[in-house]
C-alpha positions in Angstrom: -24.6 94.1 189.9 -24.1 91.2 191.3 -26.5 89.9 194.8 -23.5 89.3 196.6 -22.0 92.6 196.0 -24.9 94.3 197.1 -24.4 94.4 200.8 -20.5 95.0 200.6 -21.5 98.1 198.1 -24.3 99.5 200.7 -21.5 99.0 203.2 -18.9 100.8 201.4 -21.7 103.7 199.9 -22.7 104.3 203.7 -21.4 107.8 203.3 -23.0 111.0 204.5 -25.0 111.4 207.6 -22.7 109.6 210.0 -19.2 111.7 208.9 -21.5 115.1 209.0 -22.7 114.3 212.7 -18.9 113.0 213.6 -17.7 116.4 212.4 -19.9 118.7 213.3 -19.5 116.8 216.9 -15.5 118.0 216.6 -12.3 116.1 217.6 -14.0 114.2 220.3 -16.4 112.4 218.1 -13.3 111.3 216.0 -11.3 109.9 219.4 -15.0 108.2 220.8 -15.2 106.4 217.4 -11.5 105.5 217.2 -12.3 104.1 220.8 -15.0 102.2 219.9 -13.7 100.8 216.7 -10.8 99.2 218.9 -8.3 101.5 217.4 -7.0 104.2 220.6 -6.7 103.3 224.2 -10.4 104.2 226.0 -8.8 104.3 229.2 -6.4 106.9 228.2 -6.8 110.4 229.8 -7.0 112.9 226.4 -5.3 115.6 228.6 -2.5 113.7 229.1 -2.0 112.8 225.4 -2.7 116.5 223.9 0.2 118.9 225.6 -0.2 122.4 225.4 1.6 124.8 222.6 3.6 126.0 225.4 4.4 122.4 226.5 5.8 120.8 222.7 8.4 118.9 223.3 11.7 119.5 220.7 14.3 117.1 220.2 17.4 118.0 218.1 19.0 116.1 215.7 22.4 116.6 213.6 21.8 120.2 214.8 18.0 120.6 213.4 15.0 120.6 215.6 12.4 118.0 215.6 8.9 119.1 216.9 6.2 116.8 218.4 3.0 117.1 216.2 0.0 115.4 215.5 0.1 112.6 213.3 -2.1 112.8 210.3 -2.3 108.8 210.1 -3.3 108.3 213.6 -7.2 108.2 212.8 -6.4 106.1 209.5 -4.7 102.9 210.5 -4.3 100.8 213.6 -1.5 101.0 216.4 -0.3 104.5 215.1 1.0 106.8 217.6 -1.1 110.1 218.3 1.8 112.0 218.5 5.0 112.0 216.0 8.6 113.6 216.0 8.4 115.9 212.4 11.3 118.3 211.5 10.1 121.7 212.6 8.4 123.5 209.4 7.1 120.4 208.5 4.4 119.3 211.4 1.1 118.6 210.6 1.6 117.0 207.4 -2.1 117.1 205.6 -4.0 113.5 204.7 -7.3 113.1 203.3 -9.7 111.6 205.5 -11.8 109.9 203.1 -10.9 106.5 204.6 -11.6 106.9 207.9 -14.8 108.9 207.0 -15.7 106.0 204.8 -15.5 103.6 207.2 -17.4 105.7 209.8 -20.1 106.2 207.7 -20.2 102.5 206.8 -20.4 101.4 210.5 -22.9 103.8 211.4 -25.4 102.5 208.9 -24.8 99.0 209.7 -25.1 99.8 213.3 -28.4 101.5 212.8 -29.6 98.8 210.9 -28.9 95.9 212.4 -27.6 96.5 216.4 -29.9 93.8 217.3 -28.0 91.2 214.8 -24.4 92.3 214.6 -22.7 92.3 218.4 -20.3 95.3 218.9 -17.2 93.3 218.9 -18.1 91.9 215.6 -18.1 95.7 214.3 -14.8 96.2 215.3 -13.1 93.5 213.7 -15.1 94.3 210.4 -13.5 98.1 210.5 -10.3 96.6 211.3 -10.7 94.1 208.2 -11.5 96.6 206.0 -8.8 99.4 206.9 -6.5 96.2 206.2 -8.2 95.0 203.3 -8.0 98.6 201.5 -4.5 100.0 202.4 -2.5 96.5 201.9 -4.3 95.2 199.1 -5.8 98.1 197.2 -2.6 99.9 198.1 -1.9 103.3 199.5 -2.2 104.7 195.7 -6.1 106.4 196.4 -5.4 107.2 200.2 -2.4 109.5 200.7 -2.8 113.2 199.9 0.0 114.8 197.5 1.2 118.5 198.8 0.7 119.4 195.1 -3.1 119.0 195.1 -2.9 115.9 192.3 -3.1 112.4 192.0 0.2 110.8 190.7 -0.4 109.7 186.8 1.5 106.4 187.7 1.0 104.4 191.1 3.7 102.8 191.7 6.9 103.4 193.7 10.2 101.2 193.6 12.2 102.1 196.9 15.3 100.6 198.8 15.6 100.8 202.7 19.3 101.5 203.8 20.7 101.1 207.1 22.9 104.5 207.7 26.0 102.9 208.9 27.9 106.1 208.7 25.9 107.9 211.0 25.2 104.8 213.4 27.7 103.8 216.0 29.0 100.5 215.5 27.7 99.8 218.8 24.2 100.4 217.2 24.5 98.7 214.0 22.3 95.7 214.9 19.2 97.8 216.3 19.7 99.7 212.8 19.7 96.8 211.0 17.0 95.2 212.8 15.3 99.0 212.1 15.8 98.6 208.2 14.9 95.2 208.1 11.6 95.6 210.0 10.6 98.6 207.6 11.6 97.0 204.4 9.0 93.6 205.5 6.2 96.4 206.4 6.7 98.5 203.0 6.9 95.1 201.0 3.5 94.3 202.3 2.0 97.4 200.3 0.8 96.9 197.0 2.3 100.2 195.6 6.0 99.9 196.7 8.4 97.1 195.6 11.5 97.6 198.0 14.8 96.5 196.4 16.4 92.9 197.8 19.1 93.3 200.4 21.6 91.4 197.8 21.2 94.2 195.3 21.9 97.0 197.9 24.6 95.7 199.1 25.9 95.6 195.4 24.9 99.4 194.8 26.9 100.4 197.8 30.1 98.7 196.7 29.7 99.8 193.5 29.0 103.5 194.8 31.8 106.0 195.2 30.0 107.5 198.7 32.1 110.3 199.8 31.1 111.9 203.4 27.6 111.0 204.6 25.6 108.5 203.1 22.2 111.3 203.1 24.3 113.8 200.9 22.6 115.0 197.4 25.2 113.4 195.2 25.2 110.1 197.1 21.7 109.7 197.1 21.5 110.0 193.4 24.0 107.6 192.4 22.1 105.3 194.8 19.2 105.8 193.1 21.0 105.7 189.5 22.7 102.1 190.5 19.5 100.5 192.0 16.5 102.2 189.8 14.6 103.5 192.5 12.4 106.6 192.6 13.2 106.9 196.3 15.7 106.0 199.1 14.9 105.2 203.4 17.7 105.6 205.9 17.7 104.3 209.1 19.6 105.3 212.0 19.9 104.9 215.6 21.4 107.3 217.7 22.9 105.7 221.3 21.7 107.8 224.6 23.6 110.9 226.0 22.9 113.0 228.8 19.4 113.1 229.3 18.7 111.9 225.7 17.3 108.5 226.0 18.6 107.5 222.6 16.6 107.9 219.1 15.2 106.2 216.3 15.3 108.2 213.1 13.7 107.4 209.1 14.8 109.6 206.6 13.2 109.5 203.5 15.1 110.7 200.3 13.6 111.1 196.4 16.5 109.8 194.4 15.5 112.5 191.5 17.0 115.6 192.9 18.9 113.9 195.7 16.7 115.8 198.3 15.2 114.9 202.1 11.4 114.7 201.6 10.6 114.2 205.1 12.0 112.6 208.9 10.1 110.5 211.4 12.1 110.8 214.7 11.3 109.3 217.9 13.0 108.7 221.1 13.6 105.8 222.8 11.8 106.4 226.4 11.7 103.1 226.8 15.1 102.2 226.1 17.1 101.0 223.0 15.8 97.4 222.3 15.2 95.2 219.3 11.5 95.1 219.8 11.3 99.1 220.3 13.2 99.6 217.2 11.2 96.8 215.2 7.5 98.2 216.8 9.0 101.9 215.6 8.9 100.9 212.0 6.1 98.8 211.9 3.9 102.0 213.4 5.5 104.1 210.9 5.5 102.1 207.9 2.1 103.6 206.4 3.5 106.8 207.3 6.8 106.2 205.1 4.7 104.6 202.1 2.6 107.8 202.0 5.4 110.3 201.9 7.1 108.0 199.0 3.7 108.1 197.1 3.6 111.9 197.7 7.2 112.2 195.8 7.3 112.6 192.0 7.5 109.6 189.8 10.2 108.9 187.3 12.3 106.8 185.7 15.7 106.1 183.7 17.0 105.3 180.2 18.7 102.0 180.7 20.5 101.5 176.9 19.1 102.4 173.4 19.1 98.9 171.0 18.0 98.7 167.3 15.8 102.2 167.8 14.3 100.7 170.9 14.5 102.6 174.3 15.3 100.1 177.3 14.3 101.4 180.6 15.4 100.3 184.0 11.9 100.0 185.6 8.5 98.4 185.2 5.5 96.5 186.5 7.6 97.3 190.3 7.1 101.6 189.4 3.4 100.9 188.2 4.3 101.3 184.6 2.0 99.5 181.8 2.0 99.1 178.0 0.3 102.5 176.5 2.0 104.9 178.8 3.2 108.3 177.4 6.4 109.3 179.2 8.6 112.7 178.5 12.3 112.5 178.4 13.6 115.2 180.7 17.0 116.6 181.7 16.8 117.9 185.1 16.3 121.6 186.4 19.3 123.2 188.1 19.8 123.7 191.5 19.7 127.6 192.3 21.8 128.5 195.3 21.8 132.0 196.7 25.4 133.5 196.6 25.8 134.9 199.6 23.7 132.3 202.4 24.7 129.8 200.4 20.8 128.2 200.9 19.7 126.0 198.2 16.3 128.3 196.7 14.9 125.6 194.3 15.3 124.1 191.3 14.7 125.5 187.9 12.2 123.8 185.2 13.2 120.6 183.8 13.9 120.8 180.1 11.9 118.6 177.7 14.6 116.3 175.4 11.4 114.2 173.8 8.6 111.8 174.3 8.5 107.7 174.6 5.7 105.3 174.4 5.6 102.0 176.3 5.1 99.0 174.0 6.7 96.1 176.2 7.2 95.4 180.0 10.2 93.2 181.0 8.8 91.6 184.0 9.1 93.3 186.8 12.2 96.1 186.5 12.0 96.3 182.6 10.0 97.7 179.9 10.6 99.3 176.2 9.7 102.3 175.0 9.5 103.8 171.4 10.5 107.0 170.6 7.4 109.1 169.5 9.5 112.7 169.3 12.8 114.0 170.1 16.0 112.4 170.4 18.2 110.7 170.2 18.0 109.3 173.4 20.9 108.6 175.6 21.9 106.1 178.5 20.8 107.7 182.1 18.3 110.2 181.0 15.4 110.8 183.2 11.8 110.1 182.2 8.7 111.1 183.8 5.2 110.8 183.4 3.4 113.1 180.5 
């Protein structure tokens, strides 16, 4: 280990003592640390930002209730709101606390050792710089929790951000495009997420036979196949109506089954303006990136030639030479015949196994069949 790396190693491994004290001290200690580190507003009254359960606000979108709930990324990233609107039943999404704990430990030790030589404002800059470095340079993969309790075998995700013009009135189309563009730009700054270009999105929308709402399962799957992405993010802006000041919405979909994974909703209390939708996109980009990383990784067979299987994804989705993939047929949807509610999906049916032999740049790969087959274009592959 080089001498130059030792201080950074000591800084990064300053682990247990301060974190334990903060955890034992409760939520107040975390908030104090966040304010001291420059992530919060120390002048803000905590009582005003934490409404009692009985006073929770509810916003109705498309007939579904969205409740004001704690933002799991609030202590993890600068400029994140303490509360967000989430679809009822999905609030309080958990997130690993290792990032904020590591920063707290490191800063605590450095402050204890060098309080006389490191000014407080310098320590604040160090904390913010470390958060930015980890999240933007190393990516989201190691710092988002997975609902299934395991780390995804492939870190990258290929996604597309599309302004939903079918659900947004024409008067708000300009703001909605600003929202989509701002979110795409913010996601592109994350290593583990690759966002499709605008021209490719327009071509897919022209080719896809869109019927009804854009967010319907067949439309999401068709767009996913044409774009070669694993996730779709639809944005929409709902204008003011009555006492409703207007709402900004980000919907996140998995293109494997075409299901909505999560929605991020925020009323435009200050009015629907370009700066408001831009800020909404930027402060929720980390949350959206985390949801995209939590979804199951998969790819598609593009075509077969001379015994080689060509895939329509590569480095853009984190694929590497030597990766083993299983070819599957997606499970079937199980619907209650009386209520017509979806109960879930049957297990994927295995078709065969592939091994990646070559990467064709950012969005293509070549694989060799190891078992099963014959394989067909359009078949889905998952990490083995």
